[in-house]
MIVEXRO-509275 format. One record per residue (C-alpha): x, y, z. Coordinates in Angstrom, 1 decimal, padded with zeros to 4 digits. Layout:
BEGIN
NODE       xx       yy       zz
NODE        X        Y        Z
...
This chain:
BEGIN
NODE       xx       yy       zz
NODE    005.2   -015.3    014.3
NODE    003.4   -018.0    012.2
NODE    003.2   -021.5    013.8
NODE    002.4   -024.5    011.7
NODE    001.4   -028.1    012.7
NODE    003.4   -030.5    010.6
NODE    002.3   -033.9    009.4
NODE    004.5   -035.5    011.9
NODE    003.0   -033.8    014.8
NODE    005.9   -031.4    015.3
NODE    005.4   -027.5    014.9
NODE    007.2   -025.0    012.7
NODE    007.7   -021.5    013.9
NODE    008.5   -018.6    011.6
NODE    009.7   -015.4    013.3
NODE    008.8   -012.3    011.0
NODE    011.3   -009.3    011.1
NODE    008.1   -007.0    011.2
NODE    004.4   -007.3    012.2
NODE    002.4   -009.6    009.9
NODE   -000.8   -009.3    012.2
NODE   -002.6   -006.6    013.9
NODE   -005.5   -006.1    016.3
NODE   -008.3   -004.5    014.4
NODE   -011.1   -002.1    015.7
NODE   -013.1   -004.8    016.9
NODE   -010.2   -006.3    019.0
NODE   -009.7   -009.4    016.7
NODE   -005.9   -010.4    015.6
NODE   -005.9   -010.3    011.8
NODE   -003.3   -011.0    009.3
NODE   -002.3   -008.1    007.0
NODE   -003.1   -008.4    003.3
NODE   -001.1   -005.6    001.3
NODE   -002.7   -006.7   -002.1
NODE   -003.6   -003.5   -004.0
NODE   -007.3   -002.9   -004.7
NODE   -008.8   -000.2   -007.0
NODE   -010.5    002.7   -005.4
NODE   -012.2    005.6   -006.9
NODE   -009.3    007.9   -006.6
NODE   -006.3    005.4   -006.8
NODE   -005.3    002.2   -005.2
NODE   -005.4    001.1   -001.6
NODE   -004.6   -002.1    000.4
NODE   -007.2   -004.8    001.5
NODE   -006.1   -005.1    005.3
NODE   -003.6   -003.5    007.4
NODE   -003.2   -001.1    010.4
NODE   -001.3    001.1    008.0
NODE   -003.8    003.1    005.8
NODE   -002.6    003.7    002.1
NODE   -003.8    005.6   -000.7
NODE   -001.7    005.6   -004.2
NODE   -003.5    008.2   -006.3
NODE   -004.4    007.9   -009.9
NODE   -002.7    011.3   -010.4
NODE    000.6    011.4   -008.8
NODE    000.6    015.0   -008.3
NODE   -002.1    014.6   -005.6
NODE    000.4    012.7   -003.6
NODE    000.6    009.3   -001.7
NODE   -001.3    009.1    001.6
NODE   -000.1    007.0    004.5
NODE   -001.9    006.7    007.8
NODE   -001.0    005.0    011.0
NODE   -002.8    005.5    014.4
NODE   -004.2    009.1    014.6
NODE   -001.7    010.5    011.8
NODE   -001.9    010.8    007.9
NODE    001.0    011.9    006.0
NODE    001.1    012.9    002.5
NODE    004.2    012.4    000.1
NODE    004.0    014.8   -003.1
NODE    006.7    014.5   -005.8
NODE    007.7    017.8   -007.2
NODE    008.3    018.5   -010.9
NODE    006.4    015.8   -012.3
NODE    005.5    015.7   -015.9
NODE    002.0    016.1   -017.1
NODE   -000.2    013.3   -018.8
NODE    001.7    010.6   -016.9
NODE    000.6    007.0   -017.7
NODE   -000.3    005.4   -014.5
NODE   -000.8    001.6   -014.4
NODE   -001.1   -001.1   -011.7
NODE    001.4   -003.9   -012.5
NODE    001.7   -006.7   -010.2
NODE    001.3   -005.3   -006.7
NODE    002.6   -002.0   -007.7
NODE    001.4    001.3   -009.0
NODE    003.7    002.7   -011.9
NODE    003.8    006.2   -013.1
NODE    005.7    005.8   -016.5
NODE    007.6    009.1   -017.4
NODE    006.9    010.7   -014.0
NODE    010.0    012.8   -014.1
NODE    010.5    012.9   -017.7
NODE    010.6    010.2   -020.6
NODE    013.5    007.9   -019.3
NODE    011.9    007.6   -015.4
NODE    009.4    005.5   -013.8
NODE    008.2    006.1   -010.5
NODE    006.9    002.9   -008.6
NODE    005.0    002.5   -005.2
NODE    004.6   -001.0   -003.6
NODE    002.8   -001.4   -000.4
NODE    004.9   -003.3    002.3
NODE    003.8   -004.5    005.7
NODE    004.6   -001.4    007.5
NODE    004.0    001.3    004.8
NODE    005.3    001.8    001.2
NODE    008.3    001.4   -000.8
NODE    009.1    003.8   -003.5
NODE    011.4    003.2   -006.5
NODE    012.6    005.7   -009.0
NODE    013.7    003.8   -012.2
NODE    015.9    005.4   -014.8
NODE    015.9    003.8   -018.4
NODE    019.4    005.3   -019.0
NODE    021.9    007.3   -017.2
NODE    021.0    010.8   -015.9
NODE    023.9    012.7   -014.7
NODE    023.5    014.3   -011.3
NODE    019.9    012.8   -010.9
NODE    018.0    014.5   -008.3
NODE    014.2    014.2   -007.0
NODE    012.5    016.6   -004.7
NODE    009.3    015.6   -002.7
NODE    007.0    017.6   -000.1
NODE    006.0    015.6    002.8
NODE    003.0    016.9    004.6
NODE    003.5    015.8    008.3
NODE    000.1    016.2    010.0
NODE    001.7    017.8    013.0
NODE    004.3    015.6    013.5
NODE    007.8    017.0    013.6
NODE    010.9    016.0    011.8
NODE    013.9    014.6    013.7
NODE    017.3    013.4    012.5
NODE    018.5    010.7    014.6
NODE    021.9    009.5    013.8
NODE    021.5    010.4    010.1
NODE    018.2    008.6    010.0
NODE    014.9    010.7    009.6
NODE    011.8    010.0    011.6
NODE    008.5    011.9    012.2
NODE    007.5    012.2    016.0
NODE    004.8    013.7    018.1
NODE    006.4    016.2    020.1
NODE    005.3    014.8    023.4
NODE    006.5    011.3    022.6
NODE    010.0    009.8    022.0
NODE    008.8    006.9    019.9
NODE    008.5    007.7    016.1
NODE    005.2    007.2    014.3
NODE    006.8    007.1    010.8
NODE    010.3    006.4    009.6
NODE    011.8    007.8    006.3
NODE    013.8    005.1    004.5
NODE    017.4    005.2    003.6
NODE    018.3    006.1   -000.1
NODE    019.6    003.1   -001.9
NODE    020.8    003.2   -005.5
NODE    021.6    000.4   -007.8
NODE    023.3    000.6   -010.8
NODE    022.5   -001.1   -014.4
NODE    024.2   -004.4   -013.4
NODE    022.4   -004.2   -009.8
NODE    025.3   -003.1   -007.8
NODE    024.0   -001.1   -004.6
NODE    025.2    002.1   -003.3
NODE    023.9    004.7   -000.8
NODE    022.3    007.7   -002.1
NODE    021.8    010.9   -000.2
NODE    018.8    012.8    001.1
NODE    018.9    016.4    002.1
NODE    015.7    017.5    004.2
NODE    014.5    020.9    005.0
NODE    011.6    021.8    007.3
NODE    009.3    024.3    005.4
NODE    006.8    024.7    008.2
NODE    007.3    023.0    011.6
NODE    005.0    020.2    012.0
NODE    003.4    020.6    008.6
NODE    005.8    020.5    005.7
């Protein structure tokens, strides 16, 4: 929540859908700042309880850390010599899956948002990723995928749903097929 003192003496309270603050290692409550900053091997965020590294080379994979876990999302079959640029508060990989595609990663308060943008229609477009899970196991809960520590019920990470928008912005649900390669690893 955020509470603001108004000029007339009243207060305004804003309730947020997700955490906008967290308790840091010193025990202080701090406001999250998901502004991208340049790092040696890519881009990270300024201040958050979720660690993030979006790499200069997408073949290295995106690292997301939370509590004692760090997962890595690695797109497969990406092009070579991809132009990487920071645009606004996102990292854009132009031509990631070919000349007519862009792969865009944007930090959000609870992790990362991934967009695959097509500049023209590609029939039966399909994209493959490897997810290194750092000992967490994949579970399908009513069609939604989560990563859990086998000893705990609460998920550590959530895999978002696939949303597809056409050229005029009409949304539709995409699909995701998940296969465990090595339990607790990939």
